[in-house]
C-alpha positions in Angstrom: 67.8 58.7 80.5 70.2 55.9 80.2 73.0 56.4 78.1 74.1 54.3 75.1 77.7 54.6 73.7 78.5 52.7 70.6 82.2 51.7 70.4 83.1 52.5 66.8 86.8 52.8 66.9 87.4 50.7 64.4 85.6 50.4 60.9 83.7 47.2 60.2 82.2 46.3 56.6 78.9 47.6 57.7 80.3 50.7 59.5 78.3 53.2 57.7 75.0 51.0 58.2 75.6 51.0 61.9 76.0 54.6 62.2 72.9 55.3 60.0 71.0 53.0 62.0 72.1 54.6 65.4 71.1 57.9 64.1 67.7 56.7 63.0 67.2 55.5 66.5 68.3 58.9 68.2 71.6 57.1 69.7 74.1 59.9 69.2 77.0 59.0 71.6 80.2 57.3 69.8 83.6 56.4 71.2 85.9 57.2 68.1 89.5 57.0 67.1 91.5 58.5 64.4 90.5 55.8 61.9 86.7 56.8 62.6 86.6 60.4 63.6 86.3 62.1 60.2 83.2 60.0 59.5 81.3 62.0 62.3 82.9 65.5 61.7 80.1 66.9 59.6 77.4 65.4 61.8 76.3 68.2 64.0 74.4 66.2 66.7 76.5 63.5 67.7 78.5 63.4 71.0 82.0 62.0 70.6 84.1 60.3 73.1 87.8 59.5 72.3 90.9 58.1 74.3 93.0 60.2 71.9 93.5 63.8 73.3 94.4 65.1 69.8 90.9 64.3 68.6 88.5 67.4 69.1 85.7 65.2 70.7 83.3 66.5 73.3 84.6 63.9 75.9 88.1 62.9 76.7 88.4 59.2 78.0 91.6 58.5 80.3 92.6 55.0 80.4 96.2 55.6 82.0 96.1 57.1 85.6 99.8 58.3 85.4 99.0 60.1 82.0 95.9 61.8 83.9 98.2 62.7 87.0 100.9 64.1 84.7 98.2 66.5 83.0 97.1 67.6 86.3 100.1 70.2 86.1 99.4 71.3 82.8 97.1 74.5 82.8 96.4 74.2 79.1 94.4 70.9 79.9 90.8 71.2 80.4 89.1 68.7 82.9 85.6 69.5 81.8 83.9 66.7 80.0 86.4 63.9 81.2 86.2 60.3 81.9 88.2 57.3 82.9 88.0 53.9 81.4 89.2 50.9 83.8 89.0 47.3 83.8 87.8 45.7 87.0 89.7 42.8 87.9 89.9 42.8 91.8 88.5 44.4 94.8 91.3 46.7 94.7 90.1 47.9 91.1 86.8 48.6 92.7 88.0 50.7 95.7 90.1 52.7 92.8 87.1 53.2 90.8 85.1 54.7 93.8 88.1 56.9 94.8 88.4 58.3 91.2 84.6 59.1 91.3 85.2 61.3 94.4 88.2 63.4 92.9 85.7 65.6 91.0 87.6 65.4 88.2 85.4 62.9 86.1 82.1 63.1 84.7 81.9 59.4 84.0 83.8 56.4 84.7 83.6 53.2 82.1 84.3 50.1 83.8 84.9 46.8 82.0 84.5 43.5 84.1 85.3 40.4 82.2 84.8 37.9 85.1 83.0 39.0 88.2 80.1 41.2 87.1 77.0 41.6 89.0 78.2 42.0 92.7 81.2 44.4 91.6 78.6 46.4 89.7 76.0 46.3 92.7 78.7 47.6 94.9 79.7 50.6 92.5 76.1 51.3 91.7 75.5 51.7 95.6 78.7 53.9 96.0 78.4 56.1 93.1 74.4 56.8 92.8 74.9 59.7 95.4 77.7 61.6 93.4 77.9 63.3 90.1 80.0 60.8 88.2 78.1 58.6 85.8 78.8 54.8 85.8 79.2 53.3 82.6 79.3 49.5 82.1 81.3 48.2 79.2 79.3 45.1 77.6 79.7 42.6 75.1 76.0 41.8 74.3 72.5 43.3 74.5 71.6 40.9 77.2 74.6 42.0 79.4 73.5 45.6 78.7 70.0 44.8 79.9 71.5 43.2 83.0 73.6 46.1 83.8 71.0 48.7 83.1 68.6 46.9 85.7 71.1 45.7 88.4 69.9 46.9 92.0 66.7 48.2 90.2 68.6 51.5 89.7 71.1 50.3 87.2 74.2 51.9 85.9 73.9 55.1 84.1 74.7 53.9 80.7 76.5 51.0 78.6 79.3 51.1 76.1 79.1 48.4 73.4 80.6 47.6 70.2 77.6 46.5 67.9 78.2 43.7 65.3 74.9 44.4 63.5 71.9 46.9 63.4 69.6 44.4 65.1 71.7 44.9 68.3 71.4 48.8 67.9 67.6 48.1 67.5 67.8 46.1 70.9 69.8 48.7 72.8 67.3 51.3 71.8 64.6 49.4 73.4 66.4 49.1 76.6 66.3 52.7 77.3 62.7 53.6 76.1 61.2 56.1 78.1 58.1 55.1 80.4 55.1 53.8 78.4 51.7 55.5 78.9 48.6 53.9 77.7 45.5 56.2 77.6 42.5 54.7 79.8 38.9 55.9 79.7 35.8 54.8 81.4 33.2 52.4 80.3 29.7 51.8 81.4 28.6 48.2 82.1 25.5 47.5 79.8 25.0 43.8 80.4 26.3 40.9 82.3 26.2 37.3 81.0 26.9 34.2 82.9 29.0 31.5 81.0 28.5 28.2 83.0 32.1 27.0 82.3 35.0 28.1 80.1 38.9 27.6 80.1 40.0 30.5 82.2 43.8 31.7 82.0 45.7 32.9 85.2 49.0 34.6 84.5 51.8 34.6 87.4 54.4 37.2 86.6 57.9 37.1 87.8 57.2 40.6 89.4 55.2 41.7 92.4 52.3 43.8 91.2 51.2 46.9 93.1 47.8 47.8 94.3 46.0 49.7 91.4 48.1 47.6 88.7 47.0 44.7 86.6 46.8 43.6 83.0 44.7 45.0 80.0 42.4 42.1 78.6 39.5 42.2 76.1 37.5 40.1 73.9 38.2 42.1 70.7 41.0 44.2 69.7 38.5 47.2 70.0 38.9 47.6 73.6 40.5 46.1 76.8 39.3 46.2 80.3 41.8 46.7 83.1 42.0 43.5 85.3 43.5 44.0 88.8 46.2 41.7 90.3 45.4 39.4 93.4 47.4 41.8 95.6 44.4 41.8 98.3 44.4 39.4 101.4 40.9 37.8 102.0 39.6 35.6 104.9 39.5 32.7 102.7 42.5 33.1 100.4 46.0 34.6 100.9 47.3 37.4 98.5 49.1 36.5 95.2 50.6 39.9 94.4 52.4 38.3 91.2 49.1 37.0 89.9 46.3 38.2 87.6 43.3 36.2 86.8 43.0 37.6 83.3 40.2 35.7 81.4 39.3 33.1 78.8 41.5 31.6 76.5 40.2 33.7 73.5 40.8 37.0 75.0 43.6 39.3 73.8 46.2 41.1 76.2 48.5 43.6 75.7 52.2 42.7 75.3 55.3 44.9 74.4 56.0 45.2 70.8 59.5 44.3 69.4 59.3 47.6 67.5 60.3 50.4 70.0 58.5 52.8 67.9 55.2 51.1 68.7 53.7 50.9 72.0 52.4 47.4 72.0 50.7 44.5 70.2 48.2 41.7 71.2 48.4 38.2 71.9 45.8 35.6 72.8 45.8 34.5 76.4 46.1 30.8 75.2 49.2 31.7 73.4 51.0 32.8 76.6 53.7 30.9 78.2 56.5 31.0 80.8 59.3 33.4 79.6 56.7 35.7 77.6 56.4 39.3 78.5 53.3 41.4 79.2 52.4 44.9 79.9 51.4 45.6 83.4 49.4 48.9 83.7 48.4 51.0 86.6 45.0 52.8 87.2 46.9 56.0 85.8 47.9 54.3 82.7 51.5 54.0 83.5 52.8 50.8 82.1 55.9 48.7 82.6 57.1 45.2 81.1 56.9 42.1 83.3 57.9 38.4 82.5 55.7 35.5 83.0 56.8 32.8 85.3 53.9 30.4 84.5 50.4 30.4 82.9 47.7 28.2 84.5 44.6 27.3 82.5 41.7 25.8 84.2 37.7 25.3 83.7 35.9 27.8 85.8 32.6 29.5 85.8 32.8 32.9 83.9 31.0 36.4 83.5 30.9 38.2 80.2 30.7 41.9 80.8 29.4 44.2 77.8 30.5 47.7 78.0 29.9 51.0 76.1 32.5 53.9 75.8 31.4 57.4 74.7 34.4 59.0 72.7 34.2 61.9 70.5 30.4 61.6 70.4 30.6 57.9 69.2 29.6 55.0 71.1 32.2 51.9 71.1 31.1 48.7 72.4 33.5 46.4 73.9 33.2 43.4 76.4 35.5 41.1 78.4 35.1 37.8 79.9 36.2 37.1 83.7 36.2 34.2 86.2 33.2 34.6 88.4 35.0 34.7 91.6 35.4 37.2 94.5 39.1 37.6 93.9 38.8 38.7 90.1 38.5 42.5 90.3 38.1 45.3 87.6 39.1 48.9 88.6 36.4 51.6 88.8 36.8 55.2 87.6 38.2 56.3 91.0 40.9 53.7 90.5 39.7 51.4 93.0 39.6 47.6 92.6 35.9 46.3 92.6 35.0 42.5 92.6 33.4 41.2 89.5 30.8 39.7 91.9 29.7 43.0 93.0 29.6 44.9 89.7 26.2 45.7 88.3 24.9 47.2 85.2 25.3 50.9 85.2 28.8 50.7 86.9 31.7 52.4 85.3 35.0 50.8 85.0 38.5 51.7 83.4 39.3 50.4 79.9 41.7 51.1 77.2 40.4 51.6 73.7 42.6 49.7 71.1 43.3 49.9 67.6 40.5 47.8 66.3 41.7 45.4 63.5 44.9 43.4 64.1 46.8 40.6 62.1 48.8 38.2 64.3 48.6 40.9 67.0 49.7 43.9 65.0 47.3 46.7 64.3 46.4 47.1 60.6 44.2 49.4 58.7 41.4 46.9 57.7 37.8 46.7 57.8 36.7 44.2 60.2 33.7 43.5 62.4 34.0 41.8 66.0 30.8 41.1 67.9 
């Protein structure tokens, strides 16, 4: 689990609001000072960090190497739960951070880099990932936090940030969400209808999609069919592992919700554009967020699949519309991609049963009939 540490060494006008929102989002790591420590004394679940050794915090953060070396001879100083804060300005600083991580004295090192960021942190992540010292990046914005948490795919172990408002705490929480799981079930094809022409939407993501992975798309918010990515080579067309030929313009697709407490919301395919984000889902139901590079809308012949799902002794009818082409594939109950031109009535495919009624993509409790 990635770690978020909030820098609350000084009190702002919205200090109490920031603390309450952090606790509401289960963010419990705070860097404190003499000015702010007492605000946390009676809160049992917080984990406090401090550069002041007189504060009974859980973690002591050194920012002076000579002070640390001086304490090496003091038998009364405990080194458990100690860390080091350092500003990275040069290659020499980078080497010093690596050496500090090898001493065995520090559980974590907080690194602040004002100028060069990406390359030094790539080097540090590569060096520190194999030892027991956590690398914490000191950042100035949520965008910078996201960058640090994803650098070299592995990312830093955590970030330290001074929040200006509760919205930034909200964004930070989104960055460290655990893996998203979406429940998949089987649906039986009950009818197949040919649509001579319709506007079809191809989604080209900025990520490479894997075999067994695609997007969940449906004609209604009741259910969504798992449309496979174009990861396969054929004799007539090369692999497009970033692409999903998703369906017609009126279909829904699952996208991440801005509220970290919710899993997803829906958008119409025709609404999507470059820069938007969607959920890529595997045949095991594991989901990740990917960004869109571009969207292509063209007129093509389509197929409309009607399906039924038996869930809790209740039959749920859903449908999806796909381009009538060999490269468009649904995923069968064995997790294998199957071309839509080979799918027959009676075949079973993987789907997700949705919330039903939605209002501007958000699920609501409302009576609604979609046919």
